Structures are given as C-alpha cells and as structure tokens.
MARTOR-927151 format. One record per residue (C-alpha): residue in three letters; x, y, z. Coordinates in steps of 0.001 Angstrom, whole numbers, padded with zeros to 6 digits. Example, Ala and Ser with C-alpha at 12.3 -4.5 7.8 and 13.67 -1.06 7.14 Angstrom:
! residues 2
+---------+---------+---------+---------+
! residuo !      px !      py !      pz !
+---------+---------+---------+---------+
!     ala !  012300 ! -004500 !  007800 !
!     ser !  013670 ! -001060 !  007140 !
+---------+---------+---------+---------+
This chain:
! residues 429
+---------+---------+---------+---------+
! residuo !      px !      py !      pz !
+---------+---------+---------+---------+
!     met !  054417 !  028699 !  007582 !
!     ser !  050810 !  028989 !  006449 !
!     lys !  048512 !  025977 !  006561 !
!     leu !  048184 !  025091 !  002915 !
!     ser !  046440 !  021950 !  001688 !
!     asn !  048263 !  018782 !  000756 !
!     gln !  047639 !  019486 ! -002915 !
!     gln !  048969 !  023021 ! -002649 !
!     trp !  052163 !  021735 ! -001070 !
!     gln !  052402 !  019040 ! -003742 !
!     asp !  052099 !  021678 ! -006456 !
!     arg !  054901 !  023678 ! -004854 !
!     lys !  056992 !  020551 ! -004469 !
!     gln !  056656 !  019627 ! -008142 !
!     ala !  057672 !  023143 ! -009138 !
!     ser !  060769 !  023246 ! -006922 !
!     ile !  062112 !  019686 ! -006407 !
!     ala !  063420 !  017570 ! -009280 !
!     arg !  061102 !  014765 ! -010367 !
!     gly !  063763 !  012140 ! -009631 !
!     gln !  063133 !  012709 ! -005912 !
!     gly !  059515 !  011637 ! -006040 !
!     asn !  057124 !  010980 ! -003168 !
!     val !  054799 !  008025 ! -002609 !
!     tyr !  051959 !  010066 ! -001124 !
!     pro !  050834 !  013682 ! -001690 !
!     val !  050435 !  013819 !  002087 !
!     tyr !  052443 !  016463 !  003937 !
!     val !  053335 !  015760 !  007546 !
!     asp !  052532 !  018327 !  010199 !
!     arg !  053354 !  016236 !  013277 !
!     ala !  053907 !  012652 !  014317 !
!     leu !  053957 !  010747 !  017591 !
!     asn !  054942 !  007100 !  018044 !
!     ser !  052939 !  005246 !  015336 !
!     glu !  050617 !  008048 !  014288 !
!     val !  051089 !  010820 !  011743 !
!     trp !  048907 !  013882 !  011139 !
!     asp !  049063 !  015836 !  007901 !
!     val !  048719 !  019573 !  007275 !
!     glu !  044959 !  019139 !  006836 !
!     gly !  044568 !  017392 !  010197 !
!     asn !  044084 !  013876 !  008786 !
!     arg !  045446 !  011016 !  010911 !
!     tyr !  047402 !  008024 !  009594 !
!     ile !  048757 !  004851 !  011160 !
!     asp !  052354 !  004597 !  010027 !
!     phe !  053349 !  001117 !  008861 !
!     gly !  056470 !  002448 !  007133 !
!     thr !  058274 !  004480 !  009845 !
!     gly !  060317 !  006398 !  007284 !
!     ile !  061556 !  003085 !  005796 !
!     ala !  062520 !  001373 !  009077 !
!     val !  064092 !  004492 !  010569 !
!     cys !  061806 !  005232 !  013528 !
!     asn !  062018 !  001828 !  015221 !
!     thr !  061468 !  003635 !  018516 !
!     gly !  058517 !  005547 !  017091 !
!     his !  058201 !  009159 !  016068 !
!     ser !  059460 !  011703 !  018591 !
!     his !  060165 !  009299 !  021438 !
!     pro !  060418 !  011496 !  024567 !
!     lys !  063859 !  010159 !  025530 !
!     val !  065247 !  010794 !  022055 !
!     val !  063751 !  014290 !  021987 !
!     ala !  065238 !  015053 !  025402 !
!     ala !  068692 !  013769 !  024415 !
!     val !  068732 !  015792 !  021210 !
!     ser !  067471 !  018936 !  022938 !
!     glu !  070139 !  018671 !  025619 !
!     gln !  072887 !  018148 !  023047 !
!     leu !  071672 !  020986 !  020852 !
!     ser !  071768 !  023335 !  023843 !
!     arg !  075520 !  022622 !  024196 !
!     phe !  076742 !  022406 !  020561 !
!     ser !  075523 !  021060 !  017234 !
!     his !  078735 !  020386 !  015304 !
!     ser !  082475 !  020282 !  015674 !
!     cys !  083630 !  017589 !  013184 !
!     val !  084783 !  014455 !  014923 !
!     met !  087975 !  014466 !  012834 !
!     val !  088954 !  017897 !  014187 !
!     asn !  087712 !  018135 !  017777 !
!     pro !  086079 !  014880 !  018937 !
!     tyr !  083516 !  014696 !  021724 !
!     pro !  082517 !  012115 !  024329 !
!     glu !  079201 !  011229 !  022684 !
!     ala !  080952 !  009750 !  019635 !
!     ile !  083263 !  007604 !  021738 !
!     ala !  080407 !  006408 !  023951 !
!     leu !  078339 !  005425 !  020906 !
!     ala !  081259 !  003615 !  019252 !
!     glu !  081760 !  001616 !  022440 !
!     arg !  078069 !  000722 !  022631 !
!     leu !  077908 ! -000360 !  018988 !
!     cys !  081014 ! -002520 !  019312 !
!     glu !  079498 ! -004102 !  022412 !
!     ile !  076190 ! -005048 !  020768 !
!     ala !  077625 ! -006146 !  017407 !
!     pro !  077431 ! -009926 !  016827 !
!     gly !  080379 ! -012133 !  017740 !
!     asp !  083191 ! -012189 !  020263 !
!     ser !  085954 ! -010606 !  018162 !
!     asp !  087486 ! -007303 !  019208 !
!     lys !  085741 ! -004583 !  017229 !
!     lys !  086067 ! -000975 !  016187 !
!     ala !  083658 !  001470 !  014562 !
!     ile !  083631 !  004420 !  012200 !
!     phe !  080844 !  006917 !  011630 !
!     val !  079465 !  008400 !  008425 !
!     thr !  076168 !  010067 !  007551 !
!     thr !  074175 !  007687 !  005334 !
!     gly !  073723 !  003994 !  004691 !
!     ala !  075242 !  004282 !  001228 !
!     glu !  078360 !  005843 !  002752 !
!     ala !  078558 !  002959 !  005208 !
!     val !  078437 !  000490 !  002309 !
!     glu !  081100 !  002332 !  000336 !
!     asn !  083379 !  002508 !  003351 !
!     cys !  082994 ! -001232 !  003900 !
!     ile !  084337 ! -001802 !  000394 !
!     lys !  087213 !  000613 !  001004 !
!     ile !  088104 ! -001139 !  004256 !
!     ala !  087848 ! -004613 !  002707 !
!     arg !  090078 ! -003639 ! -000205 !
!     ala !  092626 ! -002005 !  002083 !
!     his !  092689 ! -005097 !  004295 !
!     thr !  092940 ! -007704 !  001531 !
!     gly !  094768 ! -005815 ! -001205 !
!     arg !  092185 ! -007250 ! -003601 !
!     arg !  089760 ! -005638 ! -006043 !
!     gly !  086656 ! -007809 ! -006585 !
!     val !  083339 ! -007502 ! -004741 !
!     ile !  080398 ! -009901 ! -005010 !
!     ala !  076797 ! -008893 ! -004290 !
!     phe !  073445 ! -010550 ! -004967 !
!     asn !  070585 ! -010186 ! -007402 !
!     gly !  067772 ! -008150 ! -005877 !
!     gly !  069996 ! -006594 ! -003236 !
!     phe !  069873 ! -002873 ! -002493 !
!     his !  072898 ! -001055 ! -001106 !
!     gly !  072308 !  002628 ! -001823 !
!     arg !  072146 !  005372 ! -004449 !
!     thr !  075758 !  006546 ! -004756 !
!     asn !  077700 !  005231 ! -007739 !
!     leu !  079524 !  002346 ! -006073 !
!     ala !  076463 !  001429 ! -004018 !
!     met !  074343 !  001439 ! -007183 !
!     gly !  076875 ! -000854 ! -008804 !
!     leu !  076429 ! -003281 ! -005920 !
!     thr !  072639 ! -003027 ! -006081 !
!     gly !  071099 ! -005932 ! -007979 !
!     lys !  068116 ! -004180 ! -009562 !
!     ile !  068017 ! -001743 ! -012479 !
!     ala !  064736 !  000199 ! -012163 !
!     pro !  064456 !  002678 ! -010607 !
!     tyr !  067813 !  002784 ! -008852 !
!     lys !  070336 !  002285 ! -011674 !
!     asn !  068406 !  003275 ! -014777 !
!     leu !  070122 !  006100 ! -016738 !
!     phe !  073004 !  006418 ! -014259 !
!     gly !  075825 !  004250 ! -015618 !
!     pro !  078609 !  003505 ! -016125 !
!     phe !  079224 !  001882 ! -012771 !
!     pro !  082509 !  000851 ! -011163 !
!     gly !  084148 ! -002321 ! -012384 !
!     asp !  085149 ! -005409 ! -010401 !
!     ile !  081583 ! -005908 ! -009119 !
!     tyr !  079857 ! -009233 ! -009676 !
!     his !  076391 ! -010572 ! -008874 !
!     ala !  075081 ! -013997 ! -007948 !
!     pro !  071501 ! -015286 ! -007447 !
!     phe !  069993 ! -014860 ! -003999 !
!     pro !  068274 ! -018014 ! -002661 !
!     ile !  064484 ! -017587 ! -002650 !
!     asp !  062463 ! -020718 ! -001985 !
!     cys !  059122 ! -019450 ! -003294 !
!     his !  060793 ! -018656 ! -006621 !
!     gln !  062677 ! -021944 ! -006806 !
!     val !  066156 ! -020496 ! -006341 !
!     thr !  067863 ! -022945 ! -004001 !
!     ile !  070795 ! -022476 ! -001667 !
!     glu !  072747 ! -024958 ! -003763 !
!     glu !  072086 ! -022967 ! -006937 !
!     ser !  073277 ! -019752 ! -005311 !
!     leu !  076443 ! -021345 ! -003985 !
!     asn !  077106 ! -023020 ! -007335 !
!     ala !  076762 ! -019622 ! -009008 !
!     leu !  079370 ! -018197 ! -006633 !
!     asn !  081743 ! -021016 ! -007466 !
!     asn !  081075 ! -020386 ! -011147 !
!     leu !  082003 ! -016718 ! -010697 !
!     phe !  085277 ! -017857 ! -009171 !
!     lys !  085951 ! -019913 ! -012284 !
!     val !  084938 ! -017486 ! -015028 !
!     ala !  084931 ! -013904 ! -013710 !
!     ile !  087001 ! -013256 ! -010564 !
!     ala !  089354 ! -015547 ! -008665 !
!     pro !  088665 ! -015970 ! -004955 !
!     ser !  092241 ! -014824 ! -004344 !
!     asp !  091310 ! -011557 ! -006067 !
!     thr !  087979 ! -011104 ! -004238 !
!     ala !  087997 ! -008550 ! -001443 !
!     ala !  084448 ! -008932 ! -000125 !
!     ile !  081040 ! -010515 ! -000385 !
!     ile !  078189 ! -008235 !  000704 !
!     val !  074784 ! -009638 !  001638 !
!     glu !  071576 ! -008436 !  003250 !
!     pro !  070431 ! -011031 !  005828 !
!     val !  066919 ! -010034 !  004763 !
!     gln !  066667 ! -008293 !  001409 !
!     gly !  064967 ! -004940 !  001860 !
!     glu !  064038 ! -003306 ! -001432 !
!     gly !  064392 ! -006743 ! -003023 !
!     gly !  061232 ! -008037 ! -001336 !
!     phe !  061912 ! -009004 !  002306 !
!     tyr !  063343 ! -012403 !  001358 !
!     gln !  065261 ! -013935 !  004248 !
!     ala !  068666 ! -015416 !  003590 !
!     pro !  068416 ! -019021 !  004839 !
!     val !  070490 ! -019791 !  007922 !
!     gln !  072437 ! -022454 !  006014 !
!     phe !  073234 ! -019956 !  003263 !
!     leu !  074670 ! -017336 !  005622 !
!     gln !  076693 ! -020008 !  007389 !
!     ala !  077975 ! -021292 !  004030 !
!     leu !  079015 ! -017742 !  003068 !
!     arg !  080883 ! -017442 !  006345 !
!     asp !  082726 ! -020705 !  005658 !
!     leu !  083478 ! -019734 !  002059 !
!     cys !  084886 ! -016352 !  003119 !
!     asp !  086996 ! -017998 !  005810 !
!     asp !  088368 ! -020507 !  003308 !
!     his !  089476 ! -017792 !  000869 !
!     gly !  090315 ! -014842 !  003119 !
!     ile !  087349 ! -012849 !  001803 !
!     val !  085712 ! -010162 !  003966 !
!     leu !  082046 ! -010945 !  004711 !
!     ile !  079937 ! -007782 !  004905 !
!     ala !  076451 ! -007899 !  006419 !
!     asp !  074348 ! -004993 !  005197 !
!     glu !  072102 ! -004513 !  008229 !
!     ile !  070905 ! -001023 !  007324 !
!     gln !  067216 ! -001984 !  007183 !
!     thr !  067410 ! -005043 !  009459 !
!     gly !  069264 ! -003558 !  012419 !
!     phe !  068374 ! -002289 !  015870 !
!     gly !  065788 ! -004836 !  016912 !
!     arg !  063760 ! -004800 !  013705 !
!     thr !  063977 ! -008566 !  013069 !
!     gly !  063562 ! -009801 !  016629 !
!     ala !  067308 ! -009726 !  017253 !
!     met !  069516 ! -006682 !  017549 !
!     phe !  070929 ! -007637 !  014146 !
!     ser !  069474 ! -010142 !  011716 !
!     cys !  072666 ! -012165 !  011222 !
!     gln !  072384 ! -013197 !  014869 !
!     his !  069501 ! -015494 !  013866 !
!     ala !  072057 ! -017547 !  011926 !
!     ala !  074735 ! -017311 !  014645 !
!     val !  077045 ! -015725 !  012052 !
!     glu !  079640 ! -013084 !  012881 !
!     pro !  080313 ! -010896 !  009841 !
!     asp !  083658 ! -009199 !  009395 !
!     leu !  081995 ! -005842 !  008784 !
!     ile !  078440 ! -004626 !  009453 !
!     thr !  076695 ! -001570 !  008031 !
!     met !  074363 !  000266 !  010408 !
!     ala !  071988 !  003151 !  009689 !
!     lys !  068206 !  003771 !  009516 !
!     gly !  066966 !  002644 !  012960 !
!     ile !  070183 !  003723 !  014666 !
!     ala !  069075 !  007183 !  015820 !
!     gly !  065301 !  007581 !  015679 !
!     gly !  065312 !  009749 !  012558 !
!     phe !  068579 !  011671 !  012885 !
!     pro !  071087 !  011145 !  010048 !
!     ile !  073991 !  009039 !  011190 !
!     ala !  075414 !  005719 !  010006 !
!     ala !  078229 !  003440 !  011050 !
!     val !  080482 !  000583 !  010074 !
!     val !  081393 ! -001818 !  012861 !
!     gly !  083815 ! -004664 !  012322 !
!     lys !  086735 ! -006741 !  013476 !
!     ser !  089510 ! -004481 !  014707 !
!     ala !  092253 ! -005974 !  012530 !
!     ile !  090166 ! -005314 !  009428 !
!     met !  088833 ! -001921 !  010480 !
!     asp !  092344 ! -000612 !  011111 !
!     ala !  093571 ! -001403 !  007582 !
!     pro !  092986 !  002094 !  006100 !
!     leu !  095549 !  004743 !  006997 !
!     pro !  094650 !  007816 !  009106 !
!     gly !  092590 !  010224 !  007042 !
!     gly !  091355 !  007491 !  004714 !
!     leu !  087939 !  007328 !  006365 !
!     gly !  085601 !  010066 !  007526 !
!     gly !  083228 !  012822 !  006458 !
!     thr !  082327 !  016349 !  007473 !
!     tyr !  079104 !  015348 !  009222 !
!     ala !  080308 !  011908 !  010319 !
!     ala !  079443 !  011215 !  013972 !
!     ser !  077156 !  014223 !  014220 !
!     pro !  076975 !  014990 !  017953 !
!     ile !  073203 !  015306 !  017678 !
!     gly !  072997 !  011962 !  015856 !
!     cys !  075272 !  010327 !  018442 !
!     ser !  073153 !  011620 !  021312 !
!     ala !  069982 !  010414 !  019609 !
!     ala !  071517 !  007004 !  018938 !
!     leu !  072593 !  006573 !  022566 !
!     ala !  069021 !  007344 !  023627 !
!     val !  067653 !  004871 !  021051 !
!     leu !  069860 !  002102 !  022438 !
!     asp !  068588 !  002886 !  025939 !
!     val !  064967 !  002773 !  024766 !
!     ile !  065468 ! -000553 !  022959 !
!     ala !  066872 ! -002080 !  026150 !
!     glu !  064494 ! -000469 !  028649 !
!     glu !  061320 ! -001190 !  026665 !
!     asn !  062387 ! -004694 !  025544 !
!     leu !  061873 ! -003777 !  021900 !
!     val !  063783 ! -006760 !  020536 !
!     glu !  061238 ! -009075 !  022154 !
!     arg !  058447 ! -006702 !  021178 !
!     ala !  059456 ! -007051 !  017514 !
!     asn !  058723 ! -010762 !  017662 !
!     phe !  055288 ! -010160 !  019172 !
!     ile !  054497 ! -007586 !  016478 !
!     gly !  055636 ! -009985 !  013780 !
!     asp !  053466 ! -012788 !  015168 !
!     thr !  050439 ! -010481 !  015299 !
!     phe !  050872 ! -009319 !  011709 !
!     asn !  051524 ! -012870 !  010566 !
!     glu !  048289 ! -014077 !  012167 !
!     his !  046142 ! -011409 !  010490 !
!     leu !  047853 ! -011618 !  007107 !
!     ser !  047846 ! -015422 !  007021 !
!     leu !  044063 ! -015381 !  007474 !
!     leu !  043890 ! -012972 !  004549 !
!     gln !  046055 ! -015314 !  002490 !
!     gln !  043669 ! -018182 !  003217 !
!     gln !  040863 ! -016065 !  001766 !
!     tyr !  042886 ! -015036 ! -001298 !
!     pro !  045270 ! -017901 ! -002157 !
!     gln !  045205 ! -016882 ! -005821 !
!     leu !  046426 ! -013385 ! -004958 !
!     ile !  048812 ! -013795 ! -002005 !
!     leu !  051782 ! -016027 ! -002717 !
!     gln !  053390 ! -015772 !  000690 !
!     val !  053268 ! -014016 !  004034 !
!     arg !  056757 ! -013732 !  005479 !
!     asn !  058359 ! -012052 !  008405 !
!     gln !  061433 ! -011988 !  010534 !
!     gly !  060361 ! -010155 !  013645 !
!     ala !  058691 ! -006886 !  012694 !
!     met !  060032 ! -006953 !  009132 !
!     ile !  056880 ! -008223 !  007433 !
!     ala !  055703 ! -008631 !  003839 !
!     ile !  053083 ! -010146 !  001590 !
!     glu !  053837 ! -010978 ! -002031 !
!     leu !  051004 ! -010485 ! -004513 !
!     ile !  050504 ! -012646 ! -007611 !
!     lys !  047891 ! -013465 ! -010236 !
!     asn !  046038 ! -016749 ! -010622 !
!     gly !  048035 ! -018452 ! -007886 !
!     asp !  051126 ! -018372 ! -010130 !
!     ala !  054382 ! -017261 ! -008514 !
!     lys !  055670 ! -016217 ! -011937 !
!     gln !  052839 ! -013701 ! -012435 !
!     ala !  053687 ! -010687 ! -010293 !
!     asn !  050588 ! -008669 ! -009431 !
!     val !  052094 ! -005228 ! -009761 !
!     glu !  048725 ! -003649 ! -010531 !
!     leu !  047097 ! -004691 ! -007247 !
!     thr !  050213 ! -003703 ! -005319 !
!     gln !  050147 ! -000219 ! -006817 !
!     lys !  046422 !  000145 ! -006173 !
!     ile !  046851 ! -000764 ! -002499 !
!     ile !  049640 !  001779 ! -002056 !
!     ala !  047705 !  004448 ! -003958 !
!     his !  044566 !  003990 ! -001813 !
!     ala !  046270 !  003456 !  001551 !
!     ala !  046170 !  007105 !  002626 !
!     gln !  042401 !  007234 !  002014 !
!     his !  042117 !  004421 !  004567 !
!     gly !  044343 !  006146 !  007116 !
!     leu !  047457 !  004094 !  006431 !
!     ile !  051037 !  004706 !  005354 !
!     leu !  052302 !  001633 !  003472 !
!     leu !  055338 !  000853 !  001347 !
!     ala !  055906 ! -001442 ! -001605 !
!     cys !  059101 ! -003208 ! -002634 !
!     gly !  060246 ! -006311 ! -004472 !
!     phe !  062323 ! -007282 ! -007471 !
!     tyr !  059106 ! -007203 ! -009525 !
!     gly !  057368 ! -004460 ! -007508 !
!     asn !  054697 ! -006813 ! -006147 !
!     val !  055429 ! -006870 ! -002411 !
!     ile !  053708 ! -004875 !  000336 !
!     arg !  056072 ! -004389 !  003259 !
!     phe !  055180 ! -003511 !  006824 !
!     leu !  057686 ! -001781 !  009090 !
!     pro !  055711 ! -000652 !  012146 !
!     ala !  057387 !  001108 !  015036 !
!     leu !  058490 ! -001377 !  017665 !
!     thr !  056770 !  000900 !  020182 !
!     ile !  053367 !  000670 !  018491 !
!     ser !  050533 ! -000061 !  020923 !
!     asn !  048447 ! -003196 !  020520 !
!     glu !  045350 ! -001069 !  020017 !
!     ile !  046787 !  000963 !  017146 !
!     met !  048469 ! -002070 !  015602 !
!     asn !  045182 ! -003958 !  015452 !
!     glu !  043340 ! -000889 !  014194 !
!     gly !  045826 ! -000533 !  011362 !
!     leu !  045692 ! -004228 !  010493 !
!     asn !  041914 ! -004133 !  010368 !
!     asp !  042095 ! -001067 !  008123 !
!     phe !  044495 ! -002907 !  005823 !
!     val !  042283 ! -005984 !  005635 !
!     arg !  039293 ! -003811 !  004696 !
!     leu !  041380 ! -002061 !  002050 !
!     phe !  042513 ! -005390 !  000612 !
!     his !  038973 ! -006765 !  000478 !
!     lys !  037793 ! -003631 ! -001300 !
!     leu !  040486 ! -003696 ! -003992 !
!     ala !  040763 ! -007472 ! -004447 !
!     ser !  037064 ! -008079 ! -005010 !
+---------+---------+---------+---------+
C-alpha cells in the first residue's frame, strides 16, 4: 500500500467508515514496538494508551509474535464448538488457575469484552432463575444492547440507541472526591431492593473494581467486601468486570485481589492476548455449568491464534515479573503527576492509580464540581504534536488516563512523562 500522509488516510477514512466509529487522532500507524509507535509519515510516539489497556505486554512482544506465527503455520480456525484444539484447553486451565479464590472454576471463551459481559448475565440468570441485574452509575460494560443497558453513562455510548433491555437497575458508585460514600452506595442498593427489584428476584450485581471509562475511580476495599457479603446473603451472583483491570494492570493479576474478594464470575479481555481478539468468562464451576450445552459459544470463540497469543502473554507476565512492574510504573507516574498537582492545585483535583492504571482529574478553580472538559480536550488534541498517545475518560469527560505497557523501559517512561509535563505547562498557562 502506498505511503500516503496521515491526512490523506484520514480523508479516505471519513469517506468510507461511518462517523460513529470515530478516531481520537488523525495518526495512522505504520509499525509499533513495545511502547513506541511510528506513523505512516515516520513520526514517533510514546504510547500511554496501549490500545486501551490491550497491549499490557507491549506492542509486538517477540514471544507473542512467535507463538502466533507458529500457530498460524498450523491452522487459523476450526471453531472450538466443532473440533476443539489443545490450545483452548490449556488456556482455560491457566485462566482458572490464576483467577482469584480457591473455588473450583471453569471458563468459556468469546471474542469481545461485551460478549463476556452478556454471557455473565446469561449464566447468572440460568443459575439463579432470576431476572434482575444491578450495575453502577459511571460503569462501562460494552457497546452491545444489553451491555449498553448495564453501562451507567449516556453519551456517547447509549445516546440514540434505545430502547434497552428491562430488569436492569443502577446504583451510585462510591467516589470519595465527589462525596459519594460507601454508606450512600449501599443504602441506595437497599433502596432498590425495597422499591424496584427484590433481592430474591436479582440474578447478579456487576461491578468494575476500578471504573474504566467512568474515570479510573477505585472501588473501596470495604465496598467490594460489602458487595460480596450482600450477594452471599441473598444468593446473588457477584460479577467482577475485569476487562480493563486484568492481567497485571493494577499491580495484581486481577484488581479484586486487592480486596481479597472472590467474585462468582469474572470477565476477561483486553490485556489477555497482546492485541489478538479473544475474551473469556471464568467463574465458579457450579455457576458456570448452569447453561445447557449449546447455550454458550460463538463462531470465533477461543480463536486458536488468540489462545496461542494469550498463553504467550501469561508466560511473559510471569517471566518478566510484570505484576510487580505495574506497581513500579504506577509509583513513578504518581511521583511525577503529584508534583504537577502541587503546581496546579486549582486545575488537578486528584492523581490516582492502582498499579499502572493511572489518572488525573481536571477541574476549574479548585472546585470538584467544575469539570475542566476544555483543558482535557486540549491536552488530548495536542498530545500527538508532543509525541504522545493519550486517552481521556470520566463521567464528565475531564480525566486523563495513562495505560502504559507494563514492559515500558524506564528511559521511555520518563521521556514520556517529561513530554506530558511540558504539554501540561504549555496548555495550562
């Protein structure tokens, strides 16, 4: 394919791809390696987004490339529901082994995170015989219809796309910097049980241990433990949506391990396979086996290439100590960004991180109620000019999130942080 400019490719994109599938940057990737990306014009970028927490092991890790190449040389597809293959069984065993808790576990495979979420609801309903599902304000669970219904934010994910499935209810998510307490969230759940859906009719509660699109707010340990107790008391299935938090990202293999909580079901995707599309649900065997044969699956579920990539990713995480590395990365970002906050207390409400899942929330006039969407958008818009790939998020669109590869070198990490600080100074002054 000829070497066109970024703008030429953007023009072609706008003429051929629907506007609903937009792109943050008019920057077209030519190649990428570990934490660095080069576009079709030869410009270099430090990637602090990693495809939205997908390339935890960096772009094109040699062991992942080798595993995929070897698998592709043998076969690319068979459909695990027709003729299975060893790679799928080996990956299921590995995922069950690393999942939190001591319960016997089983796994299923699908293709996307949204499919994993939807299958969790199917499994929970089959197991309990109940209809209701509770999610949280600000949560994000995917773009399919049921997953959108669970998502606790209208724009841009739900706008224009209703109606959504019934029997879905939302409660406030505890956020200390916005004065939403654990007690208030739990009281809201109890209120739902009184006015909207009985606990005996509630199949599942789904929660992100750290909200992703919602703004990187961490669920307090006491809150996750209280949800576990509440679900145990009422026979409700507790689902941990670990799609963005999994595979070492938060300084544990899965974020709910920080709270010593064993969910009944866990969604897994994004960082699972170094960029190859595969997702999974892992959960307690007695719950996972509730659907009848044929009730779960998908044509591309357990892609042999995705399974091979995922097995290599798990090896890399273990061999390169990436769980521990995530904590070091988080500490390094926190140090740099906290110094920036000290310089701009009227603009930066909070620096927060769990491992290498890092964010700063931008405000106006030191007021948590005044979301600084304008500055957030300016930073994202100018990031590429400063050699950075950055992402925004947040219920109000005022959070910059950092999701560096866990394999990023200290040199490139510090270079990128220094570039970000210079960018912030330039736009904040």
